[in-house]
C-alpha positions in Angstrom: -80.9 12.3 -57.0 -79.2 13.8 -53.9 -80.8 15.1 -50.7 -81.1 18.8 -51.8 -82.8 17.8 -55.1 -85.3 15.6 -53.3 -86.1 18.4 -50.9 -86.5 20.8 -53.8 -89.1 18.5 -55.4 -90.8 18.0 -52.1 -91.0 21.8 -51.6 -92.5 22.3 -55.0 -95.0 19.6 -54.4 -96.1 21.1 -51.1 -96.4 24.5 -52.7 -98.6 23.1 -55.6 -100.7 21.1 -53.2 -101.2 24.0 -50.8 -102.3 26.2 -53.8 -104.9 23.6 -54.8 -106.3 23.4 -51.3 -106.7 27.2 -51.1 -108.8 27.1 -54.2 -111.9 26.1 -52.2 -114.3 28.8 -51.1 -117.7 29.2 -49.4 -120.9 28.1 -50.9 -122.7 30.5 -53.2 -126.4 31.1 -53.5 -128.2 28.6 -55.7 -129.6 29.7 -59.0 -133.4 30.2 -59.1 -135.4 27.7 -61.0 -138.6 28.3 -62.9 -139.7 29.8 -66.1 -138.0 32.7 -67.9 -139.0 36.2 -66.8 -141.1 37.0 -69.8 -144.4 36.1 -71.3 -144.5 33.0 -73.4 -147.0 33.1 -76.3 -146.7 30.7 -79.1 -143.6 31.0 -81.3 -143.7 32.3 -84.9 -141.1 32.1 -87.6 -139.2 35.0 -89.3 -139.6 35.5 -93.0 -137.2 38.4 -93.4 -133.6 37.2 -92.9 -130.8 39.5 -94.1 -128.1 38.2 -96.4 -124.5 38.0 -95.3 -124.5 39.1 -91.7 -120.8 39.9 -91.9 -121.9 43.1 -93.7 -124.6 45.4 -92.3 -125.9 44.6 -88.8 -128.5 41.9 -89.1 -132.1 42.6 -88.1 -134.6 40.0 -87.1 -138.0 40.8 -88.5 -141.2 39.2 -87.3 -143.5 39.0 -90.4 -146.7 37.8 -89.0 -148.7 37.4 -85.9 -150.0 34.0 -87.1 -149.2 31.4 -84.5 -147.9 28.0 -85.3 -147.4 24.9 -83.2 -143.7 24.2 -82.5 -142.5 20.7 -81.5 -139.3 19.9 -79.7 -136.5 18.9 -82.1 -132.8 18.7 -82.5 -130.5 19.4 -85.4 -126.9 18.9 -86.2 -124.2 20.9 -88.0 -121.0 19.1 -89.0 -117.8 20.6 -90.4 -114.3 19.1 -90.7 -113.5 20.3 -87.2 -116.7 20.0 -85.1 -120.1 18.3 -84.7 -122.6 20.7 -83.0 -126.0 19.4 -81.8 -128.7 21.9 -81.1 -132.1 21.8 -79.4 -134.8 24.3 -80.3 -135.6 24.5 -76.6 -134.0 27.9 -76.0 -132.0 27.5 -79.2 -129.1 26.0 -77.2 -126.2 23.7 -77.8 -126.5 20.2 -76.3 -123.5 18.6 -77.9 -120.2 20.0 -79.3 -117.7 17.3 -80.4 -114.2 18.1 -81.5 -113.7 15.6 -84.3 -109.9 15.8 -84.4 -109.3 15.3 -80.7 -110.1 11.9 -79.2 -111.4 11.3 -75.7 -109.7 8.1 -74.7 -112.4 7.3 -72.2 -115.2 7.3 -74.8 -113.1 6.7 -77.9 -115.0 9.6 -79.5 -114.2 13.2 -80.1 -113.8 15.4 -77.0 -117.2 16.7 -75.9 -117.0 20.4 -75.1 -120.7 20.7 -74.1 -120.3 18.6 -71.0 -122.6 18.2 -68.0 -125.6 19.3 -70.1 -129.0 19.0 -68.2 -132.6 20.1 -68.6 -131.8 23.3 -66.7 -128.4 24.2 -68.0 -127.1 24.1 -71.6 -124.3 25.6 -73.7 -124.9 29.1 -75.0 -128.2 29.4 -73.2 -129.6 32.8 -72.5 -131.4 34.1 -69.4 -133.2 37.4 -69.3 -131.6 39.7 -66.8 -128.5 38.9 -64.7 -126.8 35.5 -64.2 -129.2 34.6 -61.3 -132.1 34.2 -63.7 -133.2 30.8 -65.1 -132.3 30.2 -68.8 -134.9 30.5 -71.5 -136.6 27.1 -71.8 -139.2 27.8 -74.4 -139.5 26.0 -77.8 -138.2 28.2 -80.6 -139.0 28.0 -84.3 -136.1 26.8 -86.5 -134.8 27.9 -89.9 -131.7 26.6 -91.5 -130.8 28.6 -94.7 -127.7 26.6 -95.4 -125.7 23.7 -94.0 -123.6 25.9 -91.7 -126.2 28.3 -90.4 -129.2 27.9 -88.1 -131.6 30.5 -86.8 -133.9 30.1 -83.7 -136.7 32.6 -83.1 -139.4 33.0 -80.4 -142.2 35.5 -80.3 -142.8 37.3 -77.0 -145.1 40.1 -76.0 -144.4 42.8 -78.6 -141.1 41.6 -79.9 -139.3 38.6 -81.4 -136.2 37.2 -79.8 -133.7 35.1 -81.8 -130.3 33.4 -81.8 -128.3 32.7 -85.0 -125.3 30.4 -85.2 -122.9 30.5 -88.1 -120.0 28.1 -88.7 -117.1 28.0 -91.2 -115.2 24.8 -92.2 -111.7 24.7 -90.8 -112.6 26.7 -87.7 -113.1 25.9 -84.1 -114.7 29.3 -83.7 -118.3 30.0 -84.6 -120.4 33.2 -84.6 -123.4 33.6 -82.3 -125.8 36.5 -82.8 -128.4 37.4 -80.2 -131.2 39.3 -82.0 -134.3 41.2 -81.1 -136.9 43.0 -83.2 -139.7 45.0 -81.8 -143.1 44.8 -83.5 -144.6 47.8 -81.7 -142.0 50.6 -81.2 -139.4 50.7 -78.5 -138.9 47.7 -76.2 -136.8 47.7 -73.1 -134.8 44.7 -71.9 -133.9 45.4 -68.4 -134.1 43.0 -65.5 -131.9 43.6 -62.5 -130.0 46.2 -64.6 -129.2 43.7 -67.4 -130.7 42.9 -70.7 -129.7 39.2 -70.7 -126.9 36.8 -69.7 -125.3 34.2 -71.9 -123.2 31.3 -70.8 -120.6 28.7 -71.7 -121.3 25.0 -71.4 -121.7 23.8 -67.8 -118.3 22.0 -68.1 -115.3 21.8 -70.4 -114.6 18.3 -71.7 -113.2 15.7 -71.4 -115.0 14.6 -68.2 -113.1 16.0 -65.3 -112.6 14.3 -61.9 -110.7 16.7 -59.6 -110.1 13.9 -57.1 -108.3 11.8 -59.6 -107.1 14.4 -62.1 -104.9 16.3 -59.7 -102.7 17.5 -62.6 -105.7 19.2 -64.3 -107.8 22.1 -63.2 -110.5 24.5 -64.2 -109.9 28.3 -64.4 -111.8 31.4 -65.3 -109.8 33.6 -67.8 -110.3 37.2 -68.9 -108.3 39.5 -71.1 -108.8 43.3 -71.1 -106.7 44.0 -74.2 -103.4 44.3 -72.2 -103.4 41.9 -69.3 -104.8 38.5 -68.7 -106.3 37.3 -65.5 -106.6 33.7 -64.3 -108.9 32.7 -61.4 -108.7 29.1 -60.3 -112.3 27.8 -60.0 -112.7 26.1 -56.7 -115.7 24.1 -55.5 -119.3 25.1 -55.0 -118.7 28.7 -56.0 -120.7 31.3 -57.8 -118.7 34.5 -57.9 -118.8 37.7 -59.9 -115.9 39.3 -61.7 -116.4 43.1 -61.9 -113.9 44.2 -64.5 -114.1 45.1 -68.2 -112.9 42.5 -70.6 -112.5 42.0 -74.4 -112.9 38.3 -74.1 -113.4 35.8 -71.3 -114.1 32.1 -70.7 -113.4 28.9 -68.9 -110.4 26.7 -69.6 -109.2 23.3 -68.6 -105.7 21.9 -69.1 -106.0 21.2 -72.8 -109.4 22.7 -73.9 -111.3 25.9 -73.4 -114.4 27.9 -74.2 -114.0 31.6 -74.9 -116.6 34.3 -75.7 -115.4 37.4 -77.7 -118.1 40.1 -77.9 -117.8 42.1 -81.1 -118.6 45.2 -79.1 -117.1 44.8 -75.6 -118.7 48.2 -74.6 -122.1 46.6 -74.7 -121.2 44.2 -71.9 -122.1 45.1 -68.3 -118.5 45.0 -67.1 -119.4 42.0 -64.9 -119.0 38.3 -65.5 -119.6 35.3 -63.3 -118.0 31.9 -62.8 -119.6 28.9 -61.3 -118.6 25.5 -60.0 -121.9 24.6 -58.4 -123.0 20.9 -58.5 -126.2 20.5 -60.4 -126.1 17.0 -61.7 -125.1 14.1 -59.5 -121.7 14.8 -58.0 -120.2 16.4 -61.1 -119.5 20.1 -60.4 -119.8 22.7 -63.1 -117.0 25.0 -64.4 -119.0 27.6 -66.2 -118.8 31.3 -67.1 -121.7 33.8 -67.5 -121.5 37.1 -69.4 -124.1 39.9 -68.8 -125.2 42.4 -71.3 -126.1 46.0 -70.4 -129.8 47.0 -70.5 -131.2 47.6 -74.0 -133.9 49.9 -75.2 -134.8 50.2 -78.8 -136.5 48.5 -81.7 -133.7 46.3 -83.0 -130.8 44.6 -81.2 -128.0 42.6 -82.9 -125.3 41.5 -80.6 -122.5 39.4 -82.1 -120.2 37.0 -80.2 -117.3 35.0 -81.6 -117.2 31.8 -79.6 -114.2 29.5 -79.4 -114.8 26.0 -78.3 -111.6 24.2 -79.0 -108.1 23.1 -78.1 -106.0 25.2 -75.8 -102.9 25.2 -77.9 -100.7 27.8 -79.6 -101.2 26.6 -83.1 -105.0 27.1 -83.2 -105.2 30.2 -80.9 -102.6 32.3 -82.7 -104.7 32.2 -85.9 -106.8 35.0 -84.6 -103.9 37.4 -84.4 -103.7 37.8 -88.2 -106.8 38.4 -90.3 -105.5 36.4 -93.2 -105.0 33.3 -91.0 -108.6 32.7 -90.0 -111.9 32.5 -91.8 -113.6 35.2 -89.7 -110.8 37.7 -90.6 -110.3 38.6 -86.9 -107.1 40.4 -86.1 -105.1 40.9 -82.9 -107.6 39.1 -80.7 -104.7 37.6 -78.7 -106.5 34.4 -77.8 -103.0 32.9 -77.2 -103.0 34.9 -74.0 -105.2 32.2 -72.6 -102.4 29.7 -72.8 -100.8 28.5 -69.6 -98.2 31.1 -68.7 -94.5 30.1 -68.7 -94.1 31.8 -65.3 -90.8 33.0 -63.9 -88.9 30.2 -65.7 -90.4 30.9 -69.0 -87.0 31.5 -70.7 -85.9 28.0 -69.6 -89.1 26.3 -70.6 -88.9 27.8 -74.1 -85.4 26.5 -74.5 -86.4 23.0 -73.3 -89.5 23.1 -75.5 -87.4 24.1 -78.6 -84.9 21.2 -78.0 -87.8 18.7 -77.4 -89.5 19.7 -80.6 -86.3 19.4 -82.7 -85.7 16.0 -81.2 -89.2 14.9 -82.1 -88.7 15.9 -85.7 -85.8 13.4 -85.8 -87.2 10.5 -83.8 -91.0 11.0 -84.5 -92.0 9.7 -81.0 -92.6 12.1 -78.1 -91.6 9.4 -75.5 -88.3 8.7 -77.3 -87.8 12.5 -77.6 -88.2 12.8 -73.8 -85.6 10.1 -73.2 -83.1 11.6 -75.6 -83.5 15.1 -74.1 -83.1 13.6 -70.6 -79.9 11.9 -71.6 -78.5 15.2 -73.1 -79.5 17.1 -70.0 -77.8 14.7 -67.6 -74.7 14.6 -69.7 -74.6 18.4 -69.7 -75.1 18.5 -66.0 -72.7 15.8 -65.1 -69.7 18.1 -64.6 -71.8 20.2 -62.2 -72.9 17.1 -60.3 -69.3 15.9 -60.1 -68.2 19.3 -58.8 -70.9 19.3 -56.2 -69.8 15.9 -55.0 -66.2 17.1 -54.8 -67.4 20.2 -52.8 -69.2 17.9 -50.4 -66.1 15.8 -49.9 -64.0 18.9 -49.2 -66.6 20.1 -46.7 -66.5 16.8 -44.9 -62.7 17.0 -44.7 -62.9 20.5 -43.3 -65.7 19.8 -40.9 -63.5 18.9 -37.8 -61.6 22.2 -38.3 -64.8 24.1 -38.7 -66.2 22.6 -35.5 -63.0 23.6 -33.7 -63.4 27.2 -34.9 -67.0 27.3 -33.8 -66.0 26.2 -30.4 -63.1 28.6 -30.2 -65.0 31.7 -31.4 -68.5 30.9 -30.2 -68.7 34.3 -28.5 -67.3 36.3 -31.4 -69.4 35.8 -34.6 -67.4 38.3 -36.6 -64.1 36.5 -35.9 -65.7 33.1 -36.5 -66.9 34.3 -40.0 -63.5 35.7 -40.8 -61.6 32.6 -39.7 -64.0 30.3 -41.5 -63.6 32.3 -44.7 -59.8 32.1 -44.3 -60.0 28.3 -43.8 -62.0 28.0 -47.0 -59.6 30.1 -49.0 -56.5 28.3 -47.7 -57.9 25.0 -48.7 -59.3 26.1 -52.1 -62.9 25.5 -51.1 -65.8 27.6 -52.4 -69.0 27.1 -50.5 -71.0 28.0 -53.6 -69.5 25.1 -55.5 -72.2 22.9 -54.0 -75.0 25.4 -54.2 -74.8 26.5 -57.8 -75.0 23.0 -59.3 -78.0 22.3 -57.1 -79.6 25.6 -58.0 -79.3 24.8 -61.7 -80.8 21.3 -61.2 -83.6 22.9 -59.1 -84.5 25.2 -62.0 -84.4 22.4 -64.5 -86.8 20.3 -62.4 -89.3 23.2 -62.1 -89.1 24.0 -65.8 -89.5 20.4 -66.9 -92.5 20.0 -64.5 -94.3 22.9 -66.1 -93.4 21.9 -69.6 -94.3 18.3 -69.4 -97.5 18.9 -67.3 -99.0 21.4 -69.7 -97.6 20.6 -73.2 -100.6 20.1 -75.5 -98.7 17.9 -78.0 -98.3 15.2 -75.3 -102.1 14.7 -75.2 -102.9 11.5 -77.0 -99.2 11.0 -77.9 -98.3 7.3 -77.7 -94.9 6.1 -76.4 -95.5 2.3 -76.1 -98.9 1.1 -77.4 -100.7 -1.0 -74.8 -98.7 0.5 -72.0 -98.3 4.2 -72.4 -100.8 5.3 -75.1 -101.0 8.8 -73.8 -98.1 10.8 -72.3 -100.5 13.3 -70.8 -102.1 10.8 -68.5 -100.8 8.0 -66.2 -100.0 4.6 -67.7 -102.3 1.8 -67.0 -101.9 -2.0 -67.5 -105.0 -3.1 -65.6 -108.1 -1.5 -64.1 -109.7 -3.1 -61.0 -113.5 -3.5 -61.4 -114.1 -2.9 -57.6 -112.7 -0.2 -55.3 -109.8 -1.3 -53.1 -110.4 0.0 -49.5 -108.1 2.9 -48.5 -106.4 2.9 -51.9 -108.9 3.5 -54.6 -110.1 6.8 -53.0 -106.6 8.2 -53.3 -104.9 6.4 -56.1 -107.8 5.3 -58.2 -108.4 1.8 -59.7 -105.7 1.7 -62.3 -102.6 -0.4 -61.9 -99.7 1.7 -63.1 -96.2 0.3 -63.8 -94.3 3.5 -64.5 -94.7 4.8 -60.9 -93.4 1.5 -59.6 -90.4 1.6 -61.8 -89.8 5.2 -60.7 -90.0 4.2 -57.0 -87.6 1.3 -57.6 -85.1 3.6 -59.4 -85.4 6.2 -56.7 -84.7 3.6 -53.9 -81.8 2.1 -55.8 -80.3 5.5 -56.6 -80.6 6.5 -52.9 -78.8 3.3 -51.9 -76.0 4.0 -54.3 -75.7 7.6 -53.2 -75.6 6.6 -49.5 -72.8 4.0 -50.3 -70.9 6.8 -52.0 -71.2 8.9 -48.8 -72.3 12.1 -50.7 -76.0 12.3 -49.9 -75.8 13.2 -46.2 -73.6 15.8 -44.5 -71.3 15.0 -41.6 -74.0 16.0 -39.1 -76.8 13.8 -40.6 -78.2 11.2 -38.3 -78.9 7.6 -39.2 -82.6 8.3 -38.9 -82.4 11.2 -41.4 -80.5 9.1 -43.8 -83.1 6.3 -43.6 -85.9 8.7 -44.2 -84.2 10.2 -47.2 -83.5 6.7 -48.6 -86.9 5.1 -48.0 -89.4 7.7 -46.7 -89.1 10.4 -49.4 -89.3 8.0 -52.4 -92.5 6.4 -50.9 -94.1 9.8 -50.4 -93.3 10.7 -54.0 -94.7 7.4 -55.2 -98.1 8.2 -53.7 -98.0 11.9 -54.7 -97.1 11.2 -58.3 -98.9 7.9 -58.9 -101.4 9.6 -61.2 -98.9 12.1 -62.7 -98.7 12.4 -66.5 -96.6 9.6 -67.8 -94.4 12.0 -69.8 -93.3 13.6 -66.5 -92.7 10.3 -64.8 -90.8 9.0 -67.8 -88.4 12.0 -67.5 -87.9 11.5 -63.8 -87.4 7.7 -64.1 -84.9 7.9 -67.0 -83.1 10.7 -65.1 -82.8 8.4 -62.0 -81.4 5.6 -64.1 -78.8 7.8 -65.7 -77.9 9.4 -62.4 -77.3 5.9 -61.0 -74.7 5.3 -63.6 -73.2 8.7 -63.0 -73.2 8.2 -59.3 -71.2 5.0 -59.6 -68.6 6.9 -61.6 -68.7 9.7 -58.9 -68.4 7.1 -56.1 -65.2 5.7 -57.7 -63.8 9.2 -58.1 -64.7 10.1 -54.5 -62.9 7.0 -53.2 -59.8 8.0 -55.1 -60.0 11.5 -53.7 -60.5 10.2 -50.1 -57.4 8.1 -50.5 -55.4 11.1 -51.8 -56.6 13.2 -48.8 -55.7 10.4 -46.4 -52.3 10.1 -47.9 -51.7 13.8 -47.7 -52.8 13.8 -44.0 -50.3 11.0 -43.3 -47.5 12.8 -44.9 -48.4 15.9 -42.9 -48.2 14.0 -39.7 -44.7 12.6 -40.5 -43.4 16.0 -41.3 -44.6 17.4 -38.0 -42.8 14.5 -36.1 -39.6 15.3 -38.0 -39.7 18.9 -36.9 -40.1 17.9 -33.3 -36.9 16.0 -33.4 
């Protein structure tokens, strides 16, 4: 990899690192603790439950004032996709396991209800705005069938309830927040809000921002036309005062989205939080506030997606026939990581990669094959760039002479320099264009390999690289290594070491060829490029996804072979230039005679 490419990678790394640092913001006020802002008489059950709630709006009816003792309990609903665990304390979710996506740290399904505590649970409700404490009362439980559960709680003059409904084959479930007044009109209005509902405190798998520098948490909203991403920093509690048709929290590979059936009932304000409530593990949580309500019956429906952040599952909700809820044009795929300004190139590379995978049936092998094809396709550009560098070196003495001669006349200097280039058949862009194309490829490959869902859990070499979305690991130290573990972690990774060795060797070959540094480069600069930059990249990319490092390492190895060919070609060209210069001198002497 030549000097300009290295600087391009360095620049991209600095930009990404700076962006991550700027995510941090000031502390937010801490949430109030204590009981819910309502009276808490004993709970009663509901004996009138409507039939299929996909038809008429469901009404929760309290049938009796008879009180009954309610004990704390949990229950579980399992489908082919998920395992949801509920508590009747608040009628909340305390476990939500994705059965088809394994968390390699626990060897179980990915846990979407992460960081659950006694004062923060998934789908918990608080009366009023997001600053209120969640309802922590014991609810009565009814389970009319294997995929439905209803939680109810009798308050002063009305019954409050939450009903969850699941469908096999779906990561999305339906959550209904219900209220029935026993004695006429009831008003739910605390701090200009009826209630606030929330996602889980964290999105699984367990997230360590210090070690998982290639992952993040973001708050996402979509207003029907445009999506909005807000990177969640640390120790935040911020409001988002815009209308939305759906919103939620997303990690790199999984997300939790709330889709209100009637967006107009929402208060036009949501919140996102990254406060630390349990140990040193920060939340990444969204809160959704409902407008004040006054009436006898309330039936709010939310479609809730706790699942993978991939195109295959999210696009199901654009077509009614493709999903069990018959939702249409919801555009959940807008929550996918954007392709950015190089989207066209990423889509091409993704298309090629997927076609190669269908042939070789191994994502690691597909990466290697695509890298080879890319380097072969780019070799003529690399060769042309080296030839341009050689011509520039040959012209450098004449350019220096012109700079001295016309130092006080910039216009004349520019004209004479252009004439010199033209007379010698040199195009200054011949070195820039190949470098620009390589620069674009590097950025596109970084975005693709760092966010591609199919790499998650994809094995390249079992026992060494079992997951292309994470760093490889051959050994884990049981104790922290001073000054190292805090930055690199405790895993011994071989792929970054191979990458470093290939980068150093490639730099050596490039320096021998005389093409990496310009005529004005100092020995110190050359040594820094040869040794300093590879070492910097080693530490920066030590915990990078192994799929990304695999691409860079294979690219270096192929470039070494190509550079040897280029070096031989350059030596021949240098000999030709020297021979032409010797002939020119002889002719001049002959003319003098």
